[in-house]
BAMARVEX-752490 format. One line per 4 residues: number of its first residue (from 1); their letters; for each residue x, y, z of N, C-alpha, C, O. Coordinates in pm, whole numbers, plus 50000, padded with zeros to 5 digits. Layout:
residues N
NUM	A	X/Y/Z/X/Y/Z/X/Y/Z/X/Y/Z; ...
//
This chain:
residues 59
1	XXXX	79388/19886/00633/79431/20025/00634/79352/20101/00742/79234/20076/00765; 79422/20193/00806/79361/20279/00906/79351/20419/00846/79437/20461/00769; 79246/20491/00884/79224/20624/00828/79256/20728/00935/79206/20721/01047; 79341/20826/00898/79385/20931/00990/79355/21068/00930/79342/21083/00809
5	XXXX	79345/21167/01018/79330/21305/00971/79403/21398/01066/79422/21368/01184; 79445/21512/01012/79506/21618/01090/79399/21727/01104/79340/21771/01006; 79377/21770/01228/79273/21868/01258/79337/21988/01327/79421/21971/01415; 79298/22110/01286/79353/22228/01354/79279/22254/01485/79184/22183/01518
9	XXXX	79322/22356/01559/79264/22379/01692/79117/22419/01688/79048/22411/01789; 79069/22462/01571/78928/22498/01556/78842/22381/01511/78721/22394/01497; 78905/22265/01490/78831/22146/01449/78820/22127/01298/78756/22033/01252; 78883/22216/01222/78880/22203/01076/78980/22097/01031/79093/22092/01082
13	XXXX	78940/22013/00937/79028/21909/00887/79129/21971/00791/79091/22035/00693; 79257/21952/00821/79365/22003/00736/79390/21906/00622/79404/21948/00507; 79395/21776/00653/79419/21673/00552/79384/21538/00613/79378/21524/00735; 79360/21439/00527/79334/21303/00575/79394/21203/00479/79406/21229/00359
17	XXXX	79430/21087/00533/79503/20987/00454/79491/20852/00524/79470/20846/00645; 79506/20745/00448/79506/20609/00504/79649/20556/00512/79730/20580/00422; 79677/20484/00620/79809/20425/00643/79793/20287/00705/79689/20256/00764; 79896/20205/00691/79896/20073/00753/79914/20083/00904/79851/20008/00979
21	XXXX	79999/20176/00949/80030/20184/01092/80017/20328/01143/80019/20423/01066; 80004/20339/01274/79999/20471/01337/80133/20542/01325/80137/20664/01313; 80243/20466/01327/80376/20527/01310/80389/20597/01176/80445/20706/01168; 80337/20535/01070/80339/20599/00937/80258/20728/00940/80299/20829/00883
25	XXXX	80143/20723/01006/80056/20842/01014/80124/20954/01092/80114/21071/01054; 80193/20919/01200/80264/21021/01278/80376/21085/01197/80395/21206/01203; 80449/21004/01122/80556/21059/01037/80497/21154/00934/80553/21260/00908; 80385/21115/00874/80316/21199/00776/80272/21330/00840/80290/21438/00783
29	XXXX	80213/21321/00959/80162/21441/01027/80275/21539/01060/80260/21660/01044; 80388/21485/01106/80499/21571/01145/80572/21633/01026/80641/21734/01043; 80558/21577/00908/80625/21632/00790/80528/21698/00693/80568/21746/00587; 80401/21702/00729/80299/21763/00644/80327/21912/00630/80366/21977/00727
33	XXXX	80308/21969/00510/80335/22112/00490/80261/22204/00587/80309/22312/00619; 80144/22161/00634/80067/22245/00727/80094/22211/00874/80028/22264/00963; 80191/22123/00899/80219/22084/01038/80282/22198/01118/80298/22187/01240; 80317/22306/01051/80372/22421/01120/80267/22511/01181/80301/22613/01243
37	XXXX	80138/22476/01166/80033/22556/01228/80051/22552/01380/80108/22456/01433; 80004/22654/01451/80029/22662/01595/79984/22539/01673/80050/22501/01771; 79877/22477/01634/79827/22361/01708/79752/22269/01613/79670/22314/01533; 79779/22141/01622/79705/22043/01543/79695/21912/01621/79771/21888/01715
41	XXXX	79600/21828/01580/79579/21699/01643/79569/21593/01535/79503/21613/01434; 79636/21480/01556/79623/21365/01468/79513/21277/01526/79517/21241/01643; 79415/21243/01443/79304/21159/01486/79294/21036/01397/79325/21041/01278; 79251/20924/01457/79229/20800/01384/79081/20767/01385/79014/20780/01488
45	XXXX	79029/20724/01270/78889/20685/01264/78874/20544/01322/78940/20450/01279; 78785/20534/01420/78755/20406/01483/78604/20389/01475/78529/20453/01548; 78560/20300/01386/78417/20289/01360/78368/20417/01295/78419/20458/01190; 78268/20479/01357/78216/20606/01305/78271/20726/01381/78236/20840/01351
49	XXXX	78358/20701/01478/78413/20808/01561/78559/20835/01527/78624/20756/01458; 78608/20948/01575/78749/20985/01560/78812/20992/01698/78757/21056/01788; 78928/20927/01714/78999/20927/01842/79133/21000/01826/79204/20981/01728; 79165/21083/01925/79291/21158/01922/79408/21064/01943/79405/20978/02030
53	XXXX	79512/21081/01861/79634/21002/01873/79751/21086/01920/79835/21038/01998; 79759/21209/01875/79867/21299/01919/79821/21442/01902/79753/21476/01805; 79861/21525/01997/79829/21667/01990/79959/21745/01995/80045/21719/02080; 79974/21839/01906/80095/21921/01906/80055/22067/01924/79968/22119/01854
57	XXX	80120/22129/02021/80099/22272/02046/80231/22343/02034/80334/22294/02079; 80228/22458/01973/80348/22542/01962/80320/22674/02030/80207/22723/02026; 80421/22732/02091/80400/22861/02161/80366/22973/02065/80345/23086/02107
//
């Protein structure tokens, strides 16, 4: 399992969850109730660090 989190533009964690694949995590992020925030980033935990997987910005 891979661990993912959605982070807002200020760096606050909106939610986090484990998934088998990045595609599952992306689907979760795009349908998450808070995904309508102006800007968020999907990050994956790699070791002790977090790596950005997708960034969404809205006007």
